[in-house]
C-alpha positions as CSV (number, residue, x, y, z in Angstrom):
1,M,-33.9,138.2,50.4
2,K,-37.6,137.1,49.7
3,V,-39.5,134.2,50.8
4,Q,-43.2,133.9,50.2
5,S,-45.9,131.5,48.7
6,I,-47.1,131.6,45.4
7,E,-50.5,132.2,46.8
8,S,-49.4,135.3,48.7
9,H,-49.1,137.3,45.4
10,A,-52.0,139.1,44.0
11,Q,-53.4,137.2,41.0
12,V,-54.9,139.4,38.0
13,E,-57.0,138.2,35.2
14,M,-55.1,138.6,31.9
15,T,-57.1,140.7,29.3
16,L,-54.8,140.8,26.4
17,E,-56.4,140.2,23.0
18,G,-56.5,136.4,22.4
19,V,-56.3,135.5,25.8
20,R,-59.0,133.0,27.4
21,G,-59.2,132.0,31.2
22,V,-55.5,133.1,32.2
23,K,-54.6,134.7,35.6
24,M,-51.2,135.6,36.4
25,R,-49.0,136.5,39.5
26,M,-45.8,138.6,39.4
27,L,-43.7,136.3,41.7
28,I,-40.3,138.4,41.6
29,G,-40.3,141.5,39.5
30,P,-39.7,145.3,39.5
31,D,-41.2,145.9,43.1
32,D,-38.5,143.3,44.6
33,G,-36.0,145.0,42.8
34,A,-35.3,142.3,40.3
35,H,-33.0,143.8,37.6
36,N,-32.2,140.8,35.5
37,F,-35.0,138.5,35.5
38,H,-38.9,138.3,36.3
39,M,-40.8,135.3,37.5
40,R,-44.5,135.0,36.7
41,H,-46.8,132.3,37.8
42,F,-49.8,131.6,35.3
43,E,-52.9,129.6,35.7
44,V,-54.8,128.6,32.7
45,A,-58.5,127.5,33.1
46,P,-59.9,124.4,31.3
47,A,-60.2,125.3,27.6
48,G,-58.0,128.5,28.2
49,N,-55.3,129.6,26.5
50,T,-52.7,132.6,26.3
51,P,-52.4,134.6,22.9
52,H,-50.6,133.3,19.8
53,H,-47.7,135.8,19.7
54,S,-44.1,136.4,19.8
55,H,-41.5,139.0,21.4
56,D,-37.8,139.6,21.1
57,Y,-36.7,137.8,24.3
58,E,-36.5,134.1,25.0
59,H,-38.2,132.6,28.1
60,E,-38.4,129.5,30.3
61,V,-41.4,127.5,31.4
62,L,-41.5,125.0,34.1
63,V,-45.0,123.2,34.4
64,L,-46.3,122.8,37.9
65,K,-49.7,121.3,37.4
66,G,-51.8,119.8,34.7
67,T,-51.3,119.2,30.9
68,G,-51.4,121.2,27.9
69,V,-50.2,121.8,24.3
70,V,-47.6,124.6,23.2
71,V,-48.3,125.9,19.7
72,S,-45.6,127.1,17.4
73,D,-45.0,127.6,13.8
74,Q,-43.4,123.9,13.9
75,G,-46.6,122.5,15.2
76,E,-47.8,121.4,18.5
77,R,-45.8,119.7,21.5
78,S,-47.6,118.3,24.3
79,F,-46.5,118.9,28.0
80,E,-47.4,117.6,31.5
81,A,-46.4,118.5,35.2
82,G,-42.6,118.5,35.6
83,D,-41.8,119.4,31.8
84,V,-39.8,122.4,31.0
85,I,-40.1,124.5,27.7
86,F,-37.7,126.6,26.2
87,I,-39.1,129.4,23.7
88,S,-36.6,131.2,21.7
89,A,-36.8,135.0,21.1
90,N,-39.2,135.7,18.2
91,E,-40.7,132.3,18.0
92,R,-44.6,132.5,17.7
93,H,-46.1,130.5,20.2
94,Q,-49.3,129.7,22.4
95,I,-50.0,127.6,25.5
96,M,-53.4,126.1,25.4
97,N,-55.3,123.9,28.1
98,R,-57.3,121.3,26.6
99,S,-57.7,119.2,29.8
100,G,-60.5,119.5,32.2
101,E,-58.3,120.6,35.0
102,P,-56.3,123.8,35.7
103,L,-52.8,124.2,34.4
104,E,-50.4,125.9,36.2
105,F,-46.8,127.2,35.1
106,V,-44.1,129.3,36.2
107,C,-42.4,131.6,33.2
108,L,-39.0,133.4,33.7
109,I,-38.5,136.4,31.3
110,P,-35.5,139.1,31.2
111,A,-36.4,142.2,33.0
112,P,-37.4,144.7,30.6
113,R,-34.5,147.4,29.8
114,D,-35.0,151.1,29.5
115,S,-34.4,152.4,26.0
Protein backbone atom coordinates (compact mmCIF):
# COMPACT_ATOMS: atom_id res chain seq x y z
CA MET A 1 0.00 0.00 0.00
CA LYS A 2 1.12 3.54 -0.71
CA VAL A 3 -0.10 6.72 0.95
CA GLN A 4 1.70 9.93 -0.02
CA SER A 5 0.87 13.56 -0.72
CA ILE A 6 0.81 14.84 -4.28
CA GLU A 7 3.63 17.25 -3.44
CA SER A 8 5.94 14.40 -2.33
CA HIS A 9 6.22 13.21 -5.95
CA ALA A 10 8.83 14.69 -8.28
CA GLN A 11 7.41 17.24 -10.71
CA VAL A 12 8.89 17.41 -14.22
CA GLU A 13 8.43 19.99 -16.96
CA MET A 14 6.79 18.49 -20.04
CA THR A 15 8.87 19.10 -23.17
CA LEU A 16 6.78 17.42 -25.88
CA GLU A 17 6.17 19.39 -29.08
CA GLY A 18 3.13 21.63 -28.69
CA VAL A 19 3.27 21.75 -24.88
CA ARG A 20 3.42 25.10 -23.09
CA GLY A 21 3.72 25.55 -19.32
CA VAL A 22 2.83 22.00 -18.23
CA LYS A 23 4.38 20.05 -15.35
CA MET A 24 3.61 16.42 -14.48
CA ARG A 25 3.95 14.16 -11.45
CA MET A 26 3.67 10.35 -11.77
CA LEU A 27 1.55 9.60 -8.69
CA ILE A 28 1.16 5.87 -9.26
CA GLY A 29 3.08 4.10 -11.98
CA PRO A 30 5.63 1.46 -12.87
CA ASP A 31 7.85 2.21 -9.87
CA ASP A 32 4.90 1.29 -7.65
CA GLY A 33 4.24 -1.97 -9.46
CA ALA A 34 1.02 -0.63 -10.99
CA HIS A 35 0.29 -3.09 -13.81
CA ASN A 36 -3.19 -1.92 -14.85
CA PHE A 37 -3.44 1.87 -14.47
CA HIS A 38 -1.18 4.88 -14.03
CA MET A 39 -2.25 8.02 -12.19
CA ARG A 40 -0.64 11.34 -13.11
CA HIS A 41 -1.03 14.87 -11.76
CA PHE A 42 -0.71 17.79 -14.16
CA GLU A 43 -0.28 21.49 -13.47
CA VAL A 44 -0.90 23.84 -16.39
CA ALA A 45 0.32 27.43 -16.02
CA PRO A 46 -1.85 30.37 -17.05
CA ALA A 47 -1.98 30.47 -20.89
CA GLY A 48 -0.45 26.96 -20.95
CA ASN A 49 -1.65 23.89 -22.82
CA THR A 50 -1.09 20.21 -23.51
CA PRO A 51 -0.35 19.18 -27.10
CA HIS A 52 -3.20 18.65 -29.55
CA HIS A 53 -2.87 14.89 -29.90
CA SER A 54 -4.50 11.47 -29.78
CA HIS A 55 -3.49 8.00 -28.62
CA ASP A 56 -4.89 4.49 -28.75
CA TYR A 57 -6.19 4.44 -25.18
CA GLU A 58 -8.90 6.25 -23.25
CA HIS A 59 -8.26 8.35 -20.23
CA GLU A 60 -10.18 9.94 -17.45
CA VAL A 61 -9.51 13.34 -15.93
CA LEU A 62 -10.54 14.81 -12.57
CA VAL A 63 -10.12 18.60 -12.38
CA LEU A 64 -8.78 19.62 -8.96
CA LYS A 65 -8.19 23.37 -9.31
CA GLY A 66 -8.85 26.10 -11.82
CA THR A 67 -10.74 26.31 -15.07
CA GLY A 68 -9.96 25.46 -18.65
CA VAL A 69 -11.10 24.33 -22.05
CA VAL A 70 -10.76 20.90 -23.64
CA VAL A 71 -10.54 21.07 -27.42
CA SER A 72 -11.57 18.14 -29.63
CA ASP A 73 -12.74 17.63 -33.21
CA GLN A 74 -16.27 18.35 -31.91
CA GLY A 75 -15.25 21.81 -30.67
CA GLU A 76 -14.44 23.29 -27.26
CA ARG A 77 -15.90 22.44 -23.87
CA SER A 78 -15.26 24.54 -20.77
CA PHE A 79 -14.61 22.87 -17.42
CA GLU A 80 -13.88 23.84 -13.81
CA ALA A 81 -12.67 22.31 -10.55
CA GLY A 82 -14.80 19.33 -9.61
CA ASP A 83 -15.58 18.35 -13.21
CA VAL A 84 -14.65 15.00 -14.75
CA ILE A 85 -13.64 14.53 -18.38
CA PHE A 86 -13.68 11.31 -20.40
CA ILE A 87 -11.52 11.18 -23.52
CA SER A 88 -12.07 8.18 -25.80
CA ALA A 89 -9.28 6.23 -27.45
CA ASN A 90 -8.06 7.89 -30.67
CA GLU A 91 -9.96 11.12 -29.94
CA ARG A 92 -7.85 14.19 -30.76
CA HIS A 93 -7.78 16.50 -27.75
CA GLN A 94 -5.97 19.36 -26.06
CA ILE A 95 -6.37 20.87 -22.60
CA MET A 96 -5.89 24.63 -22.39
CA ASN A 97 -5.69 27.00 -19.45
CA ARG A 98 -7.04 30.35 -20.57
CA SER A 99 -7.29 31.75 -17.04
CA GLY A 100 -4.85 33.73 -14.93
CA GLU A 101 -4.62 30.95 -12.31
CA PRO A 102 -2.90 27.53 -12.42
CA LEU A 103 -4.99 24.57 -13.58
CA GLU A 104 -4.50 21.21 -11.85
CA PHE A 105 -5.93 17.83 -12.78
CA VAL A 106 -5.41 14.12 -12.22
CA CYS A 107 -5.35 11.86 -15.27
CA LEU A 108 -5.76 8.07 -15.29
CA ILE A 109 -4.47 5.99 -18.17
CA PRO A 110 -3.98 2.25 -18.73
CA ALA A 111 -0.49 1.04 -17.98
CA PRO A 112 1.49 0.55 -21.21
CA ARG A 113 1.59 -3.08 -22.32
CA ASP A 114 4.75 -4.72 -23.61
CA SER A 115 4.41 -5.85 -27.22
